[in-house]
mmCIF file of the C-alpha atoms, coordinates in Angstrom:
data_MODEL
# 
_entry.id   MODEL 
# 
loop_
_atom_site.group_PDB 
_atom_site.id 
_atom_site.type_symbol 
_atom_site.label_atom_id 
_atom_site.label_alt_id 
_atom_site.label_comp_id 
_atom_site.label_asym_id 
_atom_site.label_entity_id 
_atom_site.label_seq_id 
_atom_site.pdbx_PDB_ins_code 
_atom_site.Cartn_x 
_atom_site.Cartn_y 
_atom_site.Cartn_z 
_atom_site.occupancy 
_atom_site.B_iso_or_equiv 
_atom_site.pdbx_formal_charge 
_atom_site.auth_seq_id 
_atom_site.auth_comp_id 
_atom_site.auth_asym_id 
_atom_site.auth_atom_id 
_atom_site.pdbx_PDB_model_num 
ATOM 1   C CA . UNK A 1 1   ? -10.943 30.403 0.336   1.00 0.00 ? 1   UNK A CA 1 
ATOM 2   C CA . UNK A 1 2   ? -10.121 26.536 0.067   1.00 0.00 ? 2   UNK A CA 1 
ATOM 3   C CA . UNK A 1 3   ? -13.115 24.167 -1.226  1.00 0.00 ? 3   UNK A CA 1 
ATOM 4   C CA . UNK A 1 4   ? -12.899 20.446 -1.627  1.00 0.00 ? 4   UNK A CA 1 
ATOM 5   C CA . UNK A 1 5   ? -14.640 17.947 -3.689  1.00 0.00 ? 5   UNK A CA 1 
ATOM 6   C CA . UNK A 1 6   ? -14.574 14.192 -2.626  1.00 0.00 ? 6   UNK A CA 1 
ATOM 7   C CA . UNK A 1 7   ? -15.473 11.698 -5.420  1.00 0.00 ? 7   UNK A CA 1 
ATOM 8   C CA . UNK A 1 8   ? -14.929 7.803  -5.872  1.00 0.00 ? 8   UNK A CA 1 
ATOM 9   C CA . UNK A 1 9   ? -17.103 6.621  -3.178  1.00 0.00 ? 9   UNK A CA 1 
ATOM 10  C CA . UNK A 1 10  ? -19.934 3.744  -3.981  1.00 0.00 ? 10  UNK A CA 1 
ATOM 11  C CA . UNK A 1 11  ? -20.824 0.312  -2.857  1.00 0.00 ? 11  UNK A CA 1 
ATOM 12  C CA . UNK A 1 12  ? -18.535 -2.485 -2.411  1.00 0.00 ? 12  UNK A CA 1 
ATOM 13  C CA . UNK A 1 13  ? -18.492 -6.124 -1.124  1.00 0.00 ? 13  UNK A CA 1 
ATOM 14  C CA . UNK A 1 14  ? -16.284 -6.864 1.711   1.00 0.00 ? 14  UNK A CA 1 
ATOM 15  C CA . UNK A 1 15  ? -12.442 -7.475 0.912   1.00 0.00 ? 15  UNK A CA 1 
ATOM 16  C CA . UNK A 1 16  ? -12.874 -4.839 -2.182  1.00 0.00 ? 16  UNK A CA 1 
ATOM 17  C CA . UNK A 1 17  ? -11.431 -1.750 -3.054  1.00 0.00 ? 17  UNK A CA 1 
ATOM 18  C CA . UNK A 1 18  ? -12.100 1.827  -3.748  1.00 0.00 ? 18  UNK A CA 1 
ATOM 19  C CA . UNK A 1 19  ? -9.923  4.698  -4.832  1.00 0.00 ? 19  UNK A CA 1 
ATOM 20  C CA . UNK A 1 20  ? -11.357 8.073  -3.484  1.00 0.00 ? 20  UNK A CA 1 
ATOM 21  C CA . UNK A 1 21  ? -10.013 11.419 -4.904  1.00 0.00 ? 21  UNK A CA 1 
ATOM 22  C CA . UNK A 1 22  ? -10.553 14.830 -3.270  1.00 0.00 ? 22  UNK A CA 1 
ATOM 23  C CA . UNK A 1 23  ? -10.033 17.793 -5.479  1.00 0.00 ? 23  UNK A CA 1 
ATOM 24  C CA . UNK A 1 24  ? -8.474  21.250 -3.718  1.00 0.00 ? 24  UNK A CA 1 
ATOM 25  C CA . UNK A 1 25  ? -9.077  24.731 -4.786  1.00 0.00 ? 25  UNK A CA 1 
ATOM 26  C CA . UNK A 1 26  ? -6.198  27.272 -4.160  1.00 0.00 ? 26  UNK A CA 1 
ATOM 27  C CA . UNK A 1 27  ? -2.946  27.942 -4.951  1.00 0.00 ? 27  UNK A CA 1 
ATOM 28  C CA . UNK A 1 28  ? -1.161  26.949 -1.941  1.00 0.00 ? 28  UNK A CA 1 
ATOM 29  C CA . UNK A 1 29  ? -2.379  23.583 -1.627  1.00 0.00 ? 29  UNK A CA 1 
ATOM 30  C CA . UNK A 1 30  ? 1.027   21.965 -1.211  1.00 0.00 ? 30  UNK A CA 1 
ATOM 31  C CA . UNK A 1 31  ? 1.857   23.981 1.402   1.00 0.00 ? 31  UNK A CA 1 
ATOM 32  C CA . UNK A 1 32  ? -0.785  22.150 3.541   1.00 0.00 ? 32  UNK A CA 1 
ATOM 33  C CA . UNK A 1 33  ? -0.907  18.819 5.440   1.00 0.00 ? 33  UNK A CA 1 
ATOM 34  C CA . UNK A 1 34  ? -3.923  17.229 4.151   1.00 0.00 ? 34  UNK A CA 1 
ATOM 35  C CA . UNK A 1 35  ? -6.314  14.431 5.778   1.00 0.00 ? 35  UNK A CA 1 
ATOM 36  C CA . UNK A 1 36  ? -8.947  11.822 4.976   1.00 0.00 ? 36  UNK A CA 1 
ATOM 37  C CA . UNK A 1 37  ? -11.745 11.628 7.713   1.00 0.00 ? 37  UNK A CA 1 
ATOM 38  C CA . UNK A 1 38  ? -14.436 9.797  7.879   1.00 0.00 ? 38  UNK A CA 1 
ATOM 39  C CA . UNK A 1 39  ? -18.170 10.017 9.601   1.00 0.00 ? 39  UNK A CA 1 
ATOM 40  C CA . UNK A 1 40  ? -20.154 7.133  10.202  1.00 0.00 ? 40  UNK A CA 1 
ATOM 41  C CA . UNK A 1 41  ? -23.921 7.184  11.259  1.00 0.00 ? 41  UNK A CA 1 
ATOM 42  C CA . UNK A 1 42  ? -24.086 7.779  14.888  1.00 0.00 ? 42  UNK A CA 1 
ATOM 43  C CA . UNK A 1 43  ? -20.329 8.767  15.315  1.00 0.00 ? 43  UNK A CA 1 
ATOM 44  C CA . UNK A 1 44  ? -17.895 11.663 15.347  1.00 0.00 ? 44  UNK A CA 1 
ATOM 45  C CA . UNK A 1 45  ? -15.963 12.608 12.506  1.00 0.00 ? 45  UNK A CA 1 
ATOM 46  C CA . UNK A 1 46  ? -12.712 10.999 12.601  1.00 0.00 ? 46  UNK A CA 1 
ATOM 47  C CA . UNK A 1 47  ? -9.243  11.522 10.931  1.00 0.00 ? 47  UNK A CA 1 
ATOM 48  C CA . UNK A 1 48  ? -8.083  8.233  9.355   1.00 0.00 ? 48  UNK A CA 1 
ATOM 49  C CA . UNK A 1 49  ? -4.898  9.212  6.987   1.00 0.00 ? 49  UNK A CA 1 
ATOM 50  C CA . UNK A 1 50  ? -2.952  12.219 6.429   1.00 0.00 ? 50  UNK A CA 1 
ATOM 51  C CA . UNK A 1 51  ? 0.054   13.146 4.306   1.00 0.00 ? 51  UNK A CA 1 
ATOM 52  C CA . UNK A 1 52  ? 2.625   15.508 4.592   1.00 0.00 ? 52  UNK A CA 1 
ATOM 53  C CA . UNK A 1 53  ? 2.922   18.783 2.471   1.00 0.00 ? 53  UNK A CA 1 
ATOM 54  C CA . UNK A 1 54  ? 4.755   19.455 -0.437  1.00 0.00 ? 54  UNK A CA 1 
ATOM 55  C CA . UNK A 1 55  ? 6.471   16.065 -1.258  1.00 0.00 ? 55  UNK A CA 1 
ATOM 56  C CA . UNK A 1 56  ? 4.127   13.850 0.786   1.00 0.00 ? 56  UNK A CA 1 
ATOM 57  C CA . UNK A 1 57  ? 6.516   11.624 1.750   1.00 0.00 ? 57  UNK A CA 1 
ATOM 58  C CA . UNK A 1 58  ? 5.156   11.249 5.623   1.00 0.00 ? 58  UNK A CA 1 
ATOM 59  C CA . UNK A 1 59  ? 1.566   9.208  5.743   1.00 0.00 ? 59  UNK A CA 1 
ATOM 60  C CA . UNK A 1 60  ? 0.408   8.577  8.931   1.00 0.00 ? 60  UNK A CA 1 
ATOM 61  C CA . UNK A 1 61  ? -2.614  6.468  9.422   1.00 0.00 ? 61  UNK A CA 1 
ATOM 62  C CA . UNK A 1 62  ? -5.263  5.186  12.159  1.00 0.00 ? 62  UNK A CA 1 
ATOM 63  C CA . UNK A 1 63  ? -4.657  1.938  13.579  1.00 0.00 ? 63  UNK A CA 1 
ATOM 64  C CA . UNK A 1 64  ? -8.156  0.815  12.119  1.00 0.00 ? 64  UNK A CA 1 
ATOM 65  C CA . UNK A 1 65  ? -6.846  1.171  8.442   1.00 0.00 ? 65  UNK A CA 1 
ATOM 66  C CA . UNK A 1 66  ? -2.861  0.988  8.909   1.00 0.00 ? 66  UNK A CA 1 
ATOM 67  C CA . UNK A 1 67  ? -2.202  -1.468 6.272   1.00 0.00 ? 67  UNK A CA 1 
ATOM 68  C CA . UNK A 1 68  ? -5.195  -1.355 4.071   1.00 0.00 ? 68  UNK A CA 1 
ATOM 69  C CA . UNK A 1 69  ? -5.429  2.246  3.030   1.00 0.00 ? 69  UNK A CA 1 
ATOM 70  C CA . UNK A 1 70  ? -3.044  4.498  1.344   1.00 0.00 ? 70  UNK A CA 1 
ATOM 71  C CA . UNK A 1 71  ? -3.066  7.852  1.054   1.00 0.00 ? 71  UNK A CA 1 
ATOM 72  C CA . UNK A 1 72  ? -1.405  10.156 -1.995  1.00 0.00 ? 72  UNK A CA 1 
ATOM 73  C CA . UNK A 1 73  ? -1.269  13.442 -3.056  1.00 0.00 ? 73  UNK A CA 1 
ATOM 74  C CA . UNK A 1 74  ? -0.529  15.295 -6.744  1.00 0.00 ? 74  UNK A CA 1 
ATOM 75  C CA . UNK A 1 75  ? 0.370   18.678 -5.862  1.00 0.00 ? 75  UNK A CA 1 
ATOM 76  C CA . UNK A 1 76  ? 0.104   19.534 -10.012 1.00 0.00 ? 76  UNK A CA 1 
ATOM 77  C CA . UNK A 1 77  ? -3.668  18.594 -10.065 1.00 0.00 ? 77  UNK A CA 1 
ATOM 78  C CA . UNK A 1 78  ? -4.327  19.811 -6.283  1.00 0.00 ? 78  UNK A CA 1 
ATOM 79  C CA . UNK A 1 79  ? -5.822  16.635 -5.776  1.00 0.00 ? 79  UNK A CA 1 
ATOM 80  C CA . UNK A 1 80  ? -5.338  14.131 -2.637  1.00 0.00 ? 80  UNK A CA 1 
ATOM 81  C CA . UNK A 1 81  ? -6.368  10.369 -2.744  1.00 0.00 ? 81  UNK A CA 1 
ATOM 82  C CA . UNK A 1 82  ? -7.003  7.442  -0.837  1.00 0.00 ? 82  UNK A CA 1 
ATOM 83  C CA . UNK A 1 83  ? -6.733  4.237  -1.719  1.00 0.00 ? 83  UNK A CA 1 
ATOM 84  C CA . UNK A 1 84  ? -8.632  1.707  0.120   1.00 0.00 ? 84  UNK A CA 1 
ATOM 85  C CA . UNK A 1 85  ? -8.452  -2.385 0.071   1.00 0.00 ? 85  UNK A CA 1 
ATOM 86  C CA . UNK A 1 86  ? -9.742  -5.267 2.134   1.00 0.00 ? 86  UNK A CA 1 
ATOM 87  C CA . UNK A 1 87  ? -12.552 -3.108 2.748   1.00 0.00 ? 87  UNK A CA 1 
ATOM 88  C CA . UNK A 1 88  ? -14.664 -4.036 5.818   1.00 0.00 ? 88  UNK A CA 1 
ATOM 89  C CA . UNK A 1 89  ? -18.036 -3.230 6.762   1.00 0.00 ? 89  UNK A CA 1 
ATOM 90  C CA . UNK A 1 90  ? -16.965 -0.984 9.797   1.00 0.00 ? 90  UNK A CA 1 
ATOM 91  C CA . UNK A 1 91  ? -15.674 1.051  7.092   1.00 0.00 ? 91  UNK A CA 1 
ATOM 92  C CA . UNK A 1 92  ? -18.892 2.305  5.827   1.00 0.00 ? 92  UNK A CA 1 
ATOM 93  C CA . UNK A 1 93  ? -18.926 6.052  6.221   1.00 0.00 ? 93  UNK A CA 1 
ATOM 94  C CA . UNK A 1 94  ? -18.868 9.651  4.662   1.00 0.00 ? 94  UNK A CA 1 
ATOM 95  C CA . UNK A 1 95  ? -15.404 10.158 3.816   1.00 0.00 ? 95  UNK A CA 1 
ATOM 96  C CA . UNK A 1 96  ? -14.045 13.791 3.678   1.00 0.00 ? 96  UNK A CA 1 
ATOM 97  C CA . UNK A 1 97  ? -10.945 15.277 3.059   1.00 0.00 ? 97  UNK A CA 1 
ATOM 98  C CA . UNK A 1 98  ? -9.607  18.600 4.657   1.00 0.00 ? 98  UNK A CA 1 
ATOM 99  C CA . UNK A 1 99  ? -6.470  20.245 6.078   1.00 0.00 ? 99  UNK A CA 1 
ATOM 100 C CA . UNK A 1 100 ? -4.781  18.981 9.215   1.00 0.00 ? 100 UNK A CA 1 
ATOM 101 C CA . UNK A 1 101 ? -6.005  20.186 11.416  1.00 0.00 ? 101 UNK A CA 1 
ATOM 102 C CA . UNK A 1 102 ? -9.221  20.682 9.583   1.00 0.00 ? 102 UNK A CA 1 
ATOM 103 C CA . UNK A 1 103 ? -9.623  24.522 9.704   1.00 0.00 ? 103 UNK A CA 1 
ATOM 104 C CA . UNK A 1 104 ? -10.999 24.820 5.853   1.00 0.00 ? 104 UNK A CA 1 
ATOM 105 C CA . UNK A 1 105 ? -14.890 24.324 5.327   1.00 0.00 ? 105 UNK A CA 1 
ATOM 106 C CA . UNK A 1 106 ? -16.241 20.693 4.881   1.00 0.00 ? 106 UNK A CA 1 
ATOM 107 C CA . UNK A 1 107 ? -17.022 19.185 1.097   1.00 0.00 ? 107 UNK A CA 1 
ATOM 108 C CA . UNK A 1 108 ? -19.982 16.908 0.644   1.00 0.00 ? 108 UNK A CA 1 
ATOM 109 C CA . UNK A 1 109 ? -18.060 13.980 1.106   1.00 0.00 ? 109 UNK A CA 1 
ATOM 110 C CA . UNK A 1 110 ? -18.299 10.921 -0.876  1.00 0.00 ? 110 UNK A CA 1 
ATOM 111 C CA . UNK A 1 111 ? -20.333 7.978  0.829   1.00 0.00 ? 111 UNK A CA 1 
ATOM 112 C CA . UNK A 1 112 ? -18.599 4.390  1.198   1.00 0.00 ? 112 UNK A CA 1 
ATOM 113 C CA . UNK A 1 113 ? -20.894 1.273  1.811   1.00 0.00 ? 113 UNK A CA 1 
ATOM 114 C CA . UNK A 1 114 ? -19.529 -1.991 2.578   1.00 0.00 ? 114 UNK A CA 1 
ATOM 115 C CA . UNK A 1 115 ? -21.550 -4.769 2.515   1.00 0.00 ? 115 UNK A CA 1 
ATOM 116 C CA . UNK A 1 116 ? -22.495 -8.081 1.058   1.00 0.00 ? 116 UNK A CA 1 
# 
């Protein structure tokens, strides 16, 4: 059973940056496409970034974060990262990682709040 532990969230001013990390358990991590999802209050969870399996050479982003967020992975550490720059108040949400599609259980997520 795969499990995810997200970290790195916090309170940041508009225009600021954060780097999220997601540690995954399981020996077959490298073979899964991984994604970062977010859920804002009153909204459905949405996929904002995904990274291909193995080398992680292919990344895809939602239009709302394209050019500002960068997803990457380190298979040796079973970890996925999300570098978030030029943050906006509308990026405020709980951020989760999971496989794509999200067939594994969800972690606790990490809260990101963008506010002045």
